[in-house]
C-alpha positions, 0 to 999 in steps of 0.5 A, a space after each residue: 370589306 374595308 370600305 364597308 366597315 369604314 362607311 358604317 363607322 362614319 354613320 353616326 347614330 340618330 340623336 334622341 328627340 329631347 337633344 334635337 329639340 334642346 339644340 334648336 331651342 339653345 339660341 333662344 334660351 341665350 337670347 331670352 333674358 334680353 328678350 324678357 327684359 325688353 318685354 318687361 321694360 317696353 312692351 309691357 308698359 306700352 300695352 298697358 298705356 294703350 289699354 288705358 285709352 279704352 278705359 276711364 282711368 282717373 287718379 282722383 276717382 276711386 270708382 274709375 277704371 272701368 272699360 268705356 271703349 271708344 268714348 275718349 276718341 269720340 271726346 277727342 274728335 270734338 276737342 278744339 284744344 287737341 286740334 289747336 295742339 295739333 297745329 302748333 305741333 306741326 309748326 313746332 316740328 317743321 320749324 325746328 327740323 328745318 332750321 336744325 338741318 339748314 344750320 346743321 348742314 352749314 356747320 358740317 360743310 364748314 367743319 369738313 374743310 381742314 383748318 387749324 383748331 378744327 377739333 376744338 371747333 367740333 367739340 364746341 359745336 357739340 357742346 349744346 347737345 350735352 346741355 340738359 334740356 331743362 337747363 336749356 329751356 331755363 337759360 333761354 327763358 331767362 335770355 328772353 326776359 327783358 329784366 335780365 336778358 339782353 335778347 329783347 333789347 337787341 330785338 328792339 335795337 334792330 327794329 324787330 320789336 316795337 318794345 323790349 318786351 317778353 315774346 314768351 308772353 306775346 301770343 303772336 311770337 310766344 312760339 318762337 321762343 322754344 323754337 329758338 331754343 330747340 334749334 340751338 340745342 339740336 343743331 349739333 345732332 345734324 352737324 356731327 351726322 352730316 359731317 360723318 357722312 361728308 367725310 365718307 364721300 371720296 375726295 377723288 369725286 370732287 377732283 374729277 368734277 373740278 378738272 371737268 370744270 364744275 363749279 362749287 355749287 354743281 359739285 354740291 349738287 351732283 356729288 354731295 347732295 346724292 351722297 348725303 341724301 340716305 343720311 338726310 332722310 334718316 336724321 330728318 325722320 328721327 329728329 322729327 319723331 323726337 321733337 314731336 314727342 319733345 315737350 321739355 322746352 315747351 313745359 319749361 319756357 311757356 307751359 303751353 301758354 299764353 292762351 295755348 298758343 305754345 301747346 303742343 300735343 306732347 305738352 297736351 298729353 303731359 297736362 291731361 295725365 299729370 296736371 288733370 290727372 286723367 290718364 285715360 284720355 291722355 292715353 287716347 291722345 298719345 295713341 293718335 300721335 302714335 299713329 300719326 308718327 308711324 305713318 310718317 316714319 313709314 313714308 320716310 322709310 319708303 322714300 329712303 328705300 326708293 333713293 337707295 334703289 335708284 342709286 
């Protein structure tokens, strides 16, 4: 009798349906404010902007706003300025990411070695990243100006220029101005992230490799690069996406000129939206850029996952 009564006391009554439903929805109710904020700030503007690609949205045309289907994309397929901007984007992004990564890796390797004043050196390396991009573009535009800047005269003294002129007005060299400014501004990102990855590598591996007779290059190739590979993949992915969408320096330094030689897709979107006030066509260009970057991101993520599974 005692066992039976104790068993009956342990049996809990079944909760009503409304209480069980409230318990199941409780986590979602706690996260609802953040989800609503994300939807309001990100998803709604994104959906609205994408809808513009299929509508005729011209600010100065009061009769615009109607649905036009794929007309913007048909016009875009025949837009030679867009293809020129796309080629410039590949050159701008590829050169910027490669040079930022190259110099950032060198800086990270140097800062990984213990020396007096390393903390101050790390702070100075990070300093360009803290400078606003508008101010960065303005400063470099002044540096490339032969009237007030020293760079054209230095390049002329080194024999790299025929005369101390402004390369930003030279159609053959103009893209190098924003690229140099972008590299100077973006090196700290690679330097800091790669330095953090370097400091996470066990030092015992280097000591064991040195005892086995491995030289500095062999240790770098066999130990450093494999450990850095996942970090390199994600940092290159992030910087490629950011730089492809990064039109600040282009607009400040050259405004896409001369003769559209520095016009990239991001600055072309800015031109269509805020100068020609054609938000529909600008949204169509943005959608194409979004698809290209999504494909690129998926490839990099798959490559990184393959490297992690291999390790």
